[in-house]
TORMI-409863 format. One record per residue (C-alpha): residue number from 1; residue in one letter; chain; y, x, z. Coordinates in nm, 2 decimals. Layout:
# TORMI-409863
pos NUM, code A, unit A, v Y, u X, w Z $
...
END
This chain:
# TORMI-409863
pos 1, code X, unit A, v 10.08, u 5.28, w 12.71 $
pos 2, code X, unit A, v 10.13, u 5.09, w 12.36 $
pos 3, code X, unit A, v 10.39, u 4.82, w 12.36 $
pos 4, code X, unit A, v 10.30, u 4.45, w 12.29 $
pos 5, code X, unit A, v 10.27, u 4.37, w 11.90 $
pos 6, code X, unit A, v 10.56, u 4.15, w 11.95 $
pos 7, code X, unit A, v 10.78, u 4.40, w 12.08 $
pos 8, code X, unit A, v 10.69, u 4.67, w 11.79 $
pos 9, code X, unit A, v 10.78, u 4.40, w 11.55 $
pos 10, code X, unit A, v 11.11, u 4.36, w 11.70 $
pos 11, code X, unit A, v 11.21, u 4.73, w 11.64 $
pos 12, code X, unit A, v 11.10, u 4.72, w 11.34 $
pos 13, code X, unit A, v 11.32, u 4.45, w 11.21 $
pos 14, code X, unit A, v 11.58, u 4.57, w 11.37 $
pos 15, code X, unit A, v 11.55, u 4.93, w 11.25 $
pos 16, code X, unit A, v 11.51, u 4.76, w 10.90 $
pos 17, code X, unit A, v 11.82, u 4.56, w 10.94 $
pos 18, code X, unit A, v 12.04, u 4.87, w 11.04 $
pos 19, code X, unit A, v 11.95, u 5.03, w 10.73 $
pos 20, code X, unit A, v 12.02, u 4.74, w 10.52 $
pos 21, code X, unit A, v 12.33, u 4.69, w 10.70 $
pos 22, code X, unit A, v 12.69, u 4.84, w 10.58 $
pos 23, code X, unit A, v 12.77, u 5.18, w 10.77 $
pos 24, code X, unit A, v 13.10, u 5.03, w 10.88 $
pos 25, code X, unit A, v 13.17, u 5.26, w 11.20 $
pos 26, code X, unit A, v 13.07, u 5.61, w 11.06 $
pos 27, code X, unit A, v 13.31, u 5.88, w 11.08 $
pos 28, code X, unit A, v 13.45, u 6.09, w 10.78 $
pos 29, code X, unit A, v 13.25, u 6.37, w 10.96 $
pos 30, code X, unit A, v 12.91, u 6.26, w 10.98 $
pos 31, code X, unit A, v 12.87, u 6.08, w 10.67 $
pos 32, code X, unit A, v 12.68, u 6.23, w 10.40 $
pos 33, code X, unit A, v 12.72, u 5.98, w 10.11 $
pos 34, code X, unit A, v 13.07, u 5.93, w 10.04 $
pos 35, code X, unit A, v 13.21, u 5.62, w 9.92 $
pos 36, code X, unit A, v 13.45, u 5.59, w 9.63 $
pos 37, code X, unit A, v 13.74, u 5.75, w 9.66 $
pos 38, code X, unit A, v 14.01, u 5.52, w 9.78 $
pos 39, code X, unit A, v 14.36, u 5.70, w 9.62 $
pos 40, code X, unit A, v 14.49, u 5.44, w 9.39 $
pos 41, code X, unit A, v 14.44, u 5.55, w 9.03 $
pos 42, code X, unit A, v 14.79, u 5.65, w 8.92 $
pos 43, code X, unit A, v 14.89, u 5.66, w 9.25 $
pos 44, code X, unit A, v 14.99, u 5.30, w 9.26 $
pos 45, code X, unit A, v 14.85, u 5.00, w 9.41 $
pos 46, code X, unit A, v 14.94, u 4.62, w 9.51 $
pos 47, code X, unit A, v 14.81, u 4.43, w 9.77 $
pos 48, code X, unit A, v 14.93, u 4.07, w 9.82 $
pos 49, code X, unit A, v 14.73, u 3.75, w 10.03 $
pos 50, code X, unit A, v 14.78, u 3.40, w 10.03 $
pos 51, code X, unit A, v 14.62, u 3.15, w 10.34 $
pos 52, code X, unit A, v 14.36, u 2.91, w 10.21 $
pos 53, code X, unit A, v 14.57, u 2.60, w 10.26 $
pos 54, code X, unit A, v 14.37, u 2.43, w 10.00 $
pos 55, code X, unit A, v 14.52, u 2.38, w 9.65 $
pos 56, code X, unit A, v 14.88, u 2.54, w 9.61 $
pos 57, code X, unit A, v 15.24, u 2.34, w 9.55 $
pos 58, code X, unit A, v 15.46, u 2.44, w 9.30 $
pos 59, code X, unit A, v 15.68, u 2.65, w 9.54 $
pos 60, code X, unit A, v 15.33, u 2.87, w 9.57 $
pos 61, code X, unit A, v 15.26, u 2.87, w 9.23 $
pos 62, code X, unit A, v 15.63, u 2.98, w 9.10 $
pos 63, code X, unit A, v 15.71, u 3.20, w 9.43 $
pos 64, code X, unit A, v 15.39, u 3.41, w 9.43 $
pos 65, code X, unit A, v 15.10, u 3.30, w 9.22 $
pos 66, code X, unit A, v 15.31, u 3.34, w 8.86 $
pos 67, code X, unit A, v 15.44, u 3.66, w 8.99 $
pos 68, code X, unit A, v 15.04, u 3.79, w 9.05 $
pos 69, code X, unit A, v 14.94, u 3.72, w 8.71 $
pos 70, code X, unit A, v 15.20, u 3.94, w 8.59 $
pos 71, code X, unit A, v 15.16, u 4.22, w 8.83 $
pos 72, code X, unit A, v 14.79, u 4.25, w 8.73 $
pos 73, code X, unit A, v 14.84, u 4.34, w 8.41 $
pos 74, code X, unit A, v 15.14, u 4.57, w 8.53 $
pos 75, code X, unit A, v 14.96, u 4.78, w 8.78 $
pos 76, code X, unit A, v 14.64, u 5.00, w 8.74 $
pos 77, code X, unit A, v 14.51, u 4.90, w 9.10 $
pos 78, code X, unit A, v 14.56, u 4.54, w 9.23 $
pos 79, code X, unit A, v 14.43, u 4.37, w 9.52 $
pos 80, code X, unit A, v 14.48, u 4.01, w 9.61 $
pos 81, code X, unit A, v 14.31, u 3.84, w 9.94 $
pos 82, code X, unit A, v 14.25, u 3.45, w 10.04 $
pos 83, code X, unit A, v 14.34, u 3.53, w 10.41 $
pos 84, code X, unit A, v 14.14, u 3.30, w 10.64 $
pos 85, code X, unit A, v 14.19, u 3.54, w 10.93 $
pos 86, code X, unit A, v 14.59, u 3.45, w 10.93 $
pos 87, code X, unit A, v 14.47, u 3.09, w 10.85 $
pos 88, code X, unit A, v 14.37, u 3.03, w 11.21 $
pos 89, code X, unit A, v 14.64, u 3.08, w 11.42 $
pos 90, code X, unit A, v 14.66, u 2.73, w 11.36 $
pos 91, code X, unit A, v 14.37, u 2.50, w 11.45 $
pos 92, code X, unit A, v 14.11, u 2.46, w 11.17 $
pos 93, code X, unit A, v 13.86, u 2.23, w 11.08 $
pos 94, code X, unit A, v 13.57, u 2.48, w 10.98 $
pos 95, code X, unit A, v 13.42, u 2.27, w 10.71 $
pos 96, code X, unit A, v 13.77, u 2.21, w 10.55 $
pos 97, code X, unit A, v 13.84, u 2.55, w 10.58 $
pos 98, code X, unit A, v 13.53, u 2.67, w 10.42 $
pos 99, code X, unit A, v 13.66, u 2.44, w 10.12 $
pos 100, code X, unit A, v 13.99, u 2.56, w 10.11 $
pos 101, code X, unit A, v 13.90, u 2.91, w 10.03 $
pos 102, code X, unit A, v 13.66, u 2.79, w 9.74 $
pos 103, code X, unit A, v 13.94, u 2.57, w 9.65 $
pos 104, code X, unit A, v 14.19, u 2.83, w 9.68 $
pos 105, code X, unit A, v 13.98, u 3.08, w 9.48 $
pos 106, code X, unit A, v 13.93, u 2.82, w 9.20 $
pos 107, code X, unit A, v 14.35, u 2.79, w 9.19 $
pos 108, code X, unit A, v 14.40, u 3.13, w 9.13 $
pos 109, code X, unit A, v 14.15, u 3.19, w 8.86 $
pos 110, code X, unit A, v 14.29, u 2.88, w 8.69 $
pos 111, code X, unit A, v 14.61, u 3.01, w 8.71 $
pos 112, code X, unit A, v 14.54, u 3.30, w 8.54 $
pos 113, code X, unit A, v 14.42, u 3.56, w 8.81 $
pos 114, code X, unit A, v 14.15, u 3.79, w 8.63 $
pos 115, code X, unit A, v 13.87, u 3.90, w 8.88 $
pos 116, code X, unit A, v 13.82, u 4.19, w 8.58 $
pos 117, code X, unit A, v 14.17, u 4.32, w 8.60 $
pos 118, code X, unit A, v 14.24, u 4.23, w 9.03 $
pos 119, code X, unit A, v 14.01, u 4.26, w 9.33 $
pos 120, code X, unit A, v 14.04, u 3.91, w 9.44 $
pos 121, code X, unit A, v 13.84, u 3.86, w 9.81 $
pos 122, code X, unit A, v 13.82, u 3.65, w 10.13 $
pos 123, code X, unit A, v 13.98, u 3.84, w 10.43 $
pos 124, code X, unit A, v 13.74, u 3.76, w 10.69 $
pos 125, code X, unit A, v 13.46, u 3.90, w 10.53 $
pos 126, code X, unit A, v 13.58, u 4.27, w 10.55 $
pos 127, code X, unit A, v 13.60, u 4.33, w 10.90 $
pos 128, code X, unit A, v 13.77, u 4.69, w 10.88 $
pos 129, code X, unit A, v 14.12, u 4.45, w 10.85 $
pos 130, code X, unit A, v 14.06, u 4.32, w 11.24 $
pos 131, code X, unit A, v 13.98, u 4.71, w 11.34 $
pos 132, code X, unit A, v 14.25, u 4.86, w 11.20 $
pos 133, code X, unit A, v 14.50, u 4.56, w 11.30 $
pos 134, code X, unit A, v 14.40, u 4.66, w 11.68 $
pos 135, code X, unit A, v 14.46, u 5.03, w 11.60 $
pos 136, code X, unit A, v 14.80, u 4.95, w 11.46 $
pos 137, code X, unit A, v 14.90, u 4.69, w 11.75 $
pos 138, code X, unit A, v 14.81, u 4.96, w 12.03 $
pos 139, code X, unit A, v 15.10, u 5.15, w 11.81 $
pos 140, code X, unit A, v 15.35, u 4.85, w 11.82 $
pos 141, code X, unit A, v 15.58, u 4.73, w 12.08 $
pos 142, code X, unit A, v 15.63, u 4.38, w 12.21 $
pos 143, code X, unit A, v 16.02, u 4.34, w 12.16 $
pos 144, code X, unit A, v 15.94, u 4.47, w 11.79 $
pos 145, code X, unit A, v 15.73, u 4.15, w 11.73 $
pos 146, code X, unit A, v 15.92, u 3.94, w 11.94 $
pos 147, code X, unit A, v 16.20, u 3.95, w 11.68 $
pos 148, code X, unit A, v 16.00, u 3.87, w 11.34 $
pos 149, code X, unit A, v 16.08, u 3.56, w 11.19 $
pos 150, code X, unit A, v 15.72, u 3.42, w 11.17 $
pos 151, code X, unit A, v 15.71, u 3.45, w 11.59 $
pos 152, code X, unit A, v 16.09, u 3.30, w 11.65 $
pos 153, code X, unit A, v 16.01, u 3.03, w 11.39 $
pos 154, code X, unit A, v 15.67, u 2.91, w 11.47 $
pos 155, code X, unit A, v 15.69, u 2.99, w 11.82 $
pos 156, code X, unit A, v 15.97, u 2.72, w 11.88 $
pos 157, code X, unit A, v 15.76, u 2.45, w 11.69 $
pos 158, code X, unit A, v 15.47, u 2.47, w 11.93 $
pos 159, code X, unit A, v 15.72, u 2.53, w 12.29 $
pos 160, code X, unit A, v 15.48, u 2.89, w 12.29 $
pos 161, code X, unit A, v 15.28, u 3.02, w 12.00 $
pos 162, code X, unit A, v 14.93, u 3.17, w 12.05 $
pos 163, code X, unit A, v 14.85, u 3.56, w 12.07 $
pos 164, code X, unit A, v 14.73, u 3.52, w 11.72 $
pos 165, code X, unit A, v 15.04, u 3.41, w 11.61 $
pos 166, code X, unit A, v 15.25, u 3.68, w 11.77 $
pos 167, code X, unit A, v 15.06, u 4.00, w 11.65 $
pos 168, code X, unit A, v 15.04, u 3.82, w 11.29 $
pos 169, code X, unit A, v 15.24, u 4.05, w 11.14 $
pos 170, code X, unit A, v 15.06, u 4.34, w 11.25 $
pos 171, code X, unit A, v 14.71, u 4.20, w 11.06 $
pos 172, code X, unit A, v 14.95, u 4.18, w 10.78 $
pos 173, code X, unit A, v 15.02, u 4.54, w 10.81 $
pos 174, code X, unit A, v 14.68, u 4.63, w 10.80 $
pos 175, code X, unit A, v 14.55, u 4.45, w 10.56 $
pos 176, code X, unit A, v 14.87, u 4.64, w 10.32 $
pos 177, code X, unit A, v 14.79, u 5.01, w 10.48 $
pos 178, code X, unit A, v 14.37, u 4.95, w 10.49 $
pos 179, code X, unit A, v 14.41, u 4.99, w 10.10 $
pos 180, code X, unit A, v 14.72, u 5.25, w 10.11 $
pos 181, code X, unit A, v 14.88, u 5.02, w 9.89 $
pos 182, code X, unit A, v 15.20, u 5.11, w 9.76 $
pos 183, code X, unit A, v 15.37, u 4.78, w 9.64 $
pos 184, code X, unit A, v 15.39, u 4.48, w 9.79 $
pos 185, code X, unit A, v 15.54, u 4.12, w 9.62 $
pos 186, code X, unit A, v 15.73, u 3.97, w 9.90 $
pos 187, code X, unit A, v 16.00, u 3.69, w 9.93 $
pos 188, code X, unit A, v 16.33, u 3.73, w 10.10 $
pos 189, code X, unit A, v 16.11, u 3.56, w 10.45 $
pos 190, code X, unit A, v 15.88, u 3.85, w 10.45 $
pos 191, code X, unit A, v 16.10, u 4.14, w 10.40 $
pos 192, code X, unit A, v 16.11, u 4.20, w 10.82 $
pos 193, code X, unit A, v 15.76, u 4.20, w 10.83 $
pos 194, code X, unit A, v 15.69, u 4.43, w 10.53 $
pos 195, code X, unit A, v 15.92, u 4.66, w 10.72 $
pos 196, code X, unit A, v 15.71, u 4.64, w 11.00 $
pos 197, code X, unit A, v 15.41, u 4.78, w 10.79 $
pos 198, code X, unit A, v 15.64, u 5.05, w 10.70 $
pos 199, code X, unit A, v 15.70, u 5.13, w 11.06 $
pos 200, code X, unit A, v 15.38, u 5.15, w 11.15 $
pos 201, code X, unit A, v 15.25, u 5.38, w 10.84 $
pos 202, code X, unit A, v 15.55, u 5.61, w 10.97 $
pos 203, code X, unit A, v 15.41, u 5.61, w 11.33 $
pos 204, code X, unit A, v 15.09, u 5.65, w 11.29 $
pos 205, code X, unit A, v 15.13, u 5.93, w 11.02 $
pos 206, code X, unit A, v 15.36, u 6.09, w 11.27 $
pos 207, code X, unit A, v 15.12, u 6.11, w 11.54 $
pos 208, code X, unit A, v 14.80, u 6.17, w 11.34 $
pos 209, code X, unit A, v 14.91, u 6.31, w 11.02 $
pos 210, code X, unit A, v 15.01, u 6.17, w 10.69 $
pos 211, code X, unit A, v 14.73, u 5.92, w 10.58 $
pos 212, code X, unit A, v 14.92, u 5.63, w 10.46 $
pos 213, code X, unit A, v 15.19, u 5.56, w 10.20 $
pos 214, code X, unit A, v 15.47, u 5.37, w 10.32 $
pos 215, code X, unit A, v 15.48, u 5.03, w 10.09 $
pos 216, code X, unit A, v 15.78, u 4.92, w 9.89 $
pos 217, code X, unit A, v 15.85, u 4.55, w 9.85 $
pos 218, code X, unit A, v 15.82, u 4.42, w 9.49 $
pos 219, code X, unit A, v 16.10, u 4.13, w 9.52 $
pos 220, code X, unit A, v 16.05, u 3.81, w 9.36 $
pos 221, code X, unit A, v 16.31, u 3.71, w 9.08 $
pos 222, code X, unit A, v 16.19, u 3.37, w 9.11 $
pos 223, code X, unit A, v 16.42, u 3.12, w 9.28 $
pos 224, code X, unit A, v 16.29, u 2.92, w 9.60 $
pos 225, code X, unit A, v 16.12, u 2.56, w 9.54 $
pos 226, code X, unit A, v 16.26, u 2.34, w 9.76 $
pos 227, code X, unit A, v 16.14, u 2.00, w 9.89 $
pos 228, code X, unit A, v 16.17, u 1.72, w 9.64 $
pos 229, code X, unit A, v 16.28, u 1.47, w 9.95 $
pos 230, code X, unit A, v 16.50, u 1.73, w 10.16 $
pos 231, code X, unit A, v 16.62, u 2.01, w 9.93 $
pos 232, code X, unit A, v 16.75, u 2.21, w 10.21 $
pos 233, code X, unit A, v 16.39, u 2.29, w 10.34 $
pos 234, code X, unit A, v 16.16, u 2.47, w 10.14 $
pos 235, code X, unit A, v 15.88, u 2.27, w 9.95 $
pos 236, code X, unit A, v 15.58, u 2.27, w 10.19 $
pos 237, code X, unit A, v 15.21, u 2.13, w 10.17 $
pos 238, code X, unit A, v 15.28, u 2.05, w 10.58 $
pos 239, code X, unit A, v 15.54, u 1.83, w 10.48 $
pos 240, code X, unit A, v 15.48, u 1.49, w 10.62 $
pos 241, code X, unit A, v 15.63, u 1.28, w 10.32 $
pos 242, code X, unit A, v 15.37, u 1.29, w 10.09 $
pos 243, code X, unit A, v 15.68, u 1.26, w 9.80 $
pos 244, code X, unit A, v 15.84, u 1.60, w 9.90 $
pos 245, code X, unit A, v 15.57, u 1.81, w 9.74 $
pos 246, code X, unit A, v 15.41, u 1.87, w 9.40 $
pos 247, code X, unit A, v 15.06, u 2.03, w 9.41 $
pos 248, code X, unit A, v 14.89, u 2.18, w 9.08 $
pos 249, code X, unit A, v 14.64, u 1.95, w 9.09 $
pos 250, code X, unit A, v 14.82, u 1.65, w 9.07 $
pos 251, code X, unit A, v 14.81, u 1.38, w 8.82 $
pos 252, code X, unit A, v 15.06, u 1.29, w 8.53 $
pos 253, code X, unit A, v 15.15, u 0.98, w 8.75 $
pos 254, code X, unit A, v 15.17, u 1.13, w 9.04 $
pos 255, code X, unit A, v 15.39, u 1.40, w 8.90 $
pos 256, code X, unit A, v 15.65, u 1.17, w 8.74 $
pos 257, code X, unit A, v 15.65, u 0.93, w 9.07 $
pos 258, code X, unit A, v 15.70, u 1.24, w 9.29 $
pos 259, code X, unit A, v 16.01, u 1.36, w 9.04 $
pos 260, code X, unit A, v 16.15, u 1.03, w 9.00 $
pos 261, code X, unit A, v 16.19, u 0.97, w 9.36 $
pos 262, code X, unit A, v 16.33, u 1.39, w 9.43 $
pos 263, code X, unit A, v 16.65, u 1.34, w 9.62 $
pos 264, code X, unit A, v 16.99, u 1.43, w 9.36 $
pos 265, code X, unit A, v 17.31, u 1.28, w 9.47 $
pos 266, code X, unit A, v 17.60, u 1.04, w 9.35 $
pos 267, code X, unit A, v 17.70, u 1.25, w 9.03 $
pos 268, code X, unit A, v 17.53, u 1.15, w 8.70 $
pos 269, code X, unit A, v 17.62, u 1.51, w 8.53 $
pos 270, code X, unit A, v 17.38, u 1.76, w 8.54 $
pos 271, code X, unit A, v 17.49, u 2.09, w 8.69 $
pos 272, code X, unit A, v 17.34, u 2.39, w 8.85 $
pos 273, code X, unit A, v 17.54, u 2.44, w 9.19 $
pos 274, code X, unit A, v 17.27, u 2.48, w 9.49 $
pos 275, code X, unit A, v 17.53, u 2.51, w 9.74 $
pos 276, code X, unit A, v 17.74, u 2.19, w 9.69 $
pos 277, code X, unit A, v 17.44, u 2.00, w 9.47 $
pos 278, code X, unit A, v 17.10, u 2.10, w 9.60 $
pos 279, code X, unit A, v 16.92, u 1.84, w 9.49 $
pos 280, code X, unit A, v 17.00, u 1.89, w 9.14 $
pos 281, code X, unit A, v 17.00, u 2.25, w 9.15 $
pos 282, code X, unit A, v 16.65, u 2.21, w 9.25 $
pos 283, code X, unit A, v 16.55, u 2.00, w 8.96 $
pos 284, code X, unit A, v 16.72, u 2.25, w 8.72 $
pos 285, code X, unit A, v 16.54, u 2.57, w 8.90 $
pos 286, code X, unit A, v 16.19, u 2.39, w 8.85 $
pos 287, code X, unit A, v 16.26, u 2.29, w 8.45 $
pos 288, code X, unit A, v 16.40, u 2.66, w 8.39 $
pos 289, code X, unit A, v 16.05, u 2.78, w 8.57 $
pos 290, code X, unit A, v 15.81, u 2.55, w 8.44 $
pos 291, code X, unit A, v 15.96, u 2.56, w 8.09 $
pos 292, code X, unit A, v 16.00, u 2.93, w 8.09 $
pos 293, code X, unit A, v 16.39, u 2.90, w 7.99 $
pos 294, code X, unit A, v 16.69, u 3.03, w 8.21 $
pos 295, code X, unit A, v 16.90, u 2.82, w 8.44 $
pos 296, code X, unit A, v 17.16, u 2.83, w 8.18 $
pos 297, code X, unit A, v 16.94, u 2.70, w 7.91 $
pos 298, code X, unit A, v 16.81, u 2.42, w 8.12 $
pos 299, code X, unit A, v 17.20, u 2.31, w 8.20 $
pos 300, code X, unit A, v 17.24, u 2.31, w 7.83 $
pos 301, code X, unit A, v 16.96, u 2.08, w 7.76 $
pos 302, code X, unit A, v 17.04, u 1.84, w 8.05 $
pos 303, code X, unit A, v 17.43, u 1.83, w 7.85 $
pos 304, code X, unit A, v 17.48, u 1.44, w 7.80 $
pos 305, code X, unit A, v 17.22, u 1.31, w 8.03 $
pos 306, code X, unit A, v 17.26, u 1.17, w 8.34 $
pos 307, code X, unit A, v 17.02, u 1.29, w 8.65 $
pos 308, code X, unit A, v 16.76, u 0.99, w 8.58 $
pos 309, code X, unit A, v 16.71, u 1.07, w 8.25 $
pos 310, code X, unit A, v 16.71, u 1.45, w 8.32 $
pos 311, code X, unit A, v 16.44, u 1.37, w 8.57 $
pos 312, code X, unit A, v 16.17, u 1.26, w 8.27 $
pos 313, code X, unit A, v 16.27, u 1.63, w 8.09 $
pos 314, code X, unit A, v 16.16, u 1.80, w 8.42 $
pos 315, code X, unit A, v 15.86, u 1.60, w 8.48 $
pos 316, code X, unit A, v 15.72, u 1.65, w 8.10 $
pos 317, code X, unit A, v 15.81, u 2.04, w 8.15 $
pos 318, code X, unit A, v 15.60, u 2.03, w 8.50 $
pos 319, code X, unit A, v 15.31, u 1.82, w 8.33 $
pos 320, code X, unit A, v 15.28, u 2.02, w 8.02 $
pos 321, code X, unit A, v 15.27, u 2.35, w 8.26 $
pos 322, code X, unit A, v 15.02, u 2.19, w 8.48 $
pos 323, code X, unit A, v 14.76, u 2.03, w 8.31 $
pos 324, code X, unit A, v 14.53, u 2.28, w 8.20 $
pos 325, code X, unit A, v 14.56, u 2.44, w 8.50 $
pos 326, code X, unit A, v 14.44, u 2.11, w 8.67 $
pos 327, code X, unit A, v 14.15, u 2.10, w 8.45 $
pos 328, code X, unit A, v 14.05, u 2.43, w 8.48 $
pos 329, code X, unit A, v 14.02, u 2.40, w 8.86 $
pos 330, code X, unit A, v 13.82, u 2.05, w 8.82 $
pos 331, code X, unit A, v 13.58, u 2.26, w 8.60 $
pos 332, code X, unit A, v 13.54, u 2.57, w 8.83 $
pos 333, code X, unit A, v 13.54, u 2.32, w 9.12 $
pos 334, code X, unit A, v 13.20, u 2.18, w 8.98 $
pos 335, code X, unit A, v 13.04, u 2.52, w 8.99 $
pos 336, code X, unit A, v 13.08, u 2.62, w 9.34 $
pos 337, code X, unit A, v 12.83, u 2.86, w 9.33 $
pos 338, code X, unit A, v 12.98, u 3.07, w 9.07 $
pos 339, code X, unit A, v 13.35, u 3.09, w 9.28 $
pos 340, code X, unit A, v 13.11, u 3.22, w 9.61 $
pos 341, code X, unit A, v 12.98, u 3.47, w 9.41 $
pos 342, code X, unit A, v 13.27, u 3.60, w 9.25 $
pos 343, code X, unit A, v 13.44, u 3.60, w 9.59 $
pos 344, code X, unit A, v 13.15, u 3.80, w 9.70 $
pos 345, code X, unit A, v 13.18, u 4.06, w 9.45 $
pos 346, code X, unit A, v 13.53, u 4.11, w 9.53 $
pos 347, code X, unit A, v 13.46, u 4.15, w 9.86 $
pos 348, code X, unit A, v 13.20, u 4.44, w 9.84 $
pos 349, code X, unit A, v 13.50, u 4.61, w 9.57 $
pos 350, code X, unit A, v 13.73, u 4.54, w 9.86 $
pos 351, code X, unit A, v 13.51, u 4.66, w 10.14 $
pos 352, code X, unit A, v 13.40, u 4.98, w 9.89 $
pos 353, code X, unit A, v 13.79, u 5.08, w 9.95 $
pos 354, code X, unit A, v 13.83, u 4.98, w 10.29 $
pos 355, code X, unit A, v 13.53, u 5.13, w 10.47 $
pos 356, code X, unit A, v 13.62, u 5.54, w 10.40 $
pos 357, code X, unit A, v 14.00, u 5.48, w 10.48 $
pos 358, code X, unit A, v 13.89, u 5.30, w 10.87 $
pos 359, code X, unit A, v 13.61, u 5.57, w 10.86 $
pos 360, code X, unit A, v 13.95, u 5.84, w 10.83 $
pos 361, code X, unit A, v 14.14, u 5.64, w 11.11 $
pos 362, code X, unit A, v 13.86, u 5.62, w 11.34 $
pos 363, code X, unit A, v 13.84, u 6.00, w 11.32 $
pos 364, code X, unit A, v 14.19, u 6.09, w 11.35 $
pos 365, code X, unit A, v 14.23, u 5.84, w 11.67 $
pos 366, code X, unit A, v 13.95, u 6.03, w 11.82 $
pos 367, code X, unit A, v 13.69, u 5.74, w 11.80 $
pos 368, code X, unit A, v 13.40, u 6.01, w 11.69 $
END
């Protein structure tokens, strides 16, 4: 008996959809049309990610993004991900998250990330990240995760963190291993998380055969930027004091006000001594980094100036460096379609690398 027309059409549409959908779950043994090789050219590949918290602040710029720009010119294969899966370990307003993703893309481009030299993409749009995270999570013990800094710090703040926060480092490991990354730029606070990725690469390789390289750390040489109001803490966008953090889109007037109100001490001379003079030393660090000079040169330029006058020198260096970046972000924001298309192209390129690796993982694990 013939099926009703509506049922036939439904089956036809489903069939067409299946033909047009990416074949993400096919195994290597059953796939005739291979995707591009996943081995990085020259044997080296860099991966790093940044959460879409909106526009970056100076700590993000000097601690990570500036280094990213240099790395894309040093390595043959580089991937930078806007890690929105990580961001939802804290409650997010969906509309704000969408805007933050686009803002972060604009900020990275304005700071010098070149989508022709580096693959810039949105993590959640490559579903292989989540599946590999589950597989790696099954190779990870709970005690191993319990002692990692992310969980220890944030679960105390929340009294009891979510499962997502607990397994956050496993997803980080999946992000890295999915692309067979060989190098990961990290700060000191992320070293233990990278060690987990190295451990999971070894565990998987020992159990299922060699597949993943053990990624190595690229330690950032930039000193940590401290809060302008509490130099014992890192600069952070979540700081409730608006005067504590300089974002890369702050106006010259806002930058001048925040630096003018930066905490120093009762000694007027400018010296660099992070232990006993953290506030003044933070200003010296900012000055040196933004003027691209050494700390010694920054202190030399401050000779004979009291801290009040020195703050004006720091302000000038920050404004001069950030003004072209702020203007470029404004230009890019005006063309949201361009930003979304750029991210879509990056996502497609990332998926072309990720899909064959996950197929191989699925086959080795025994899913097919």
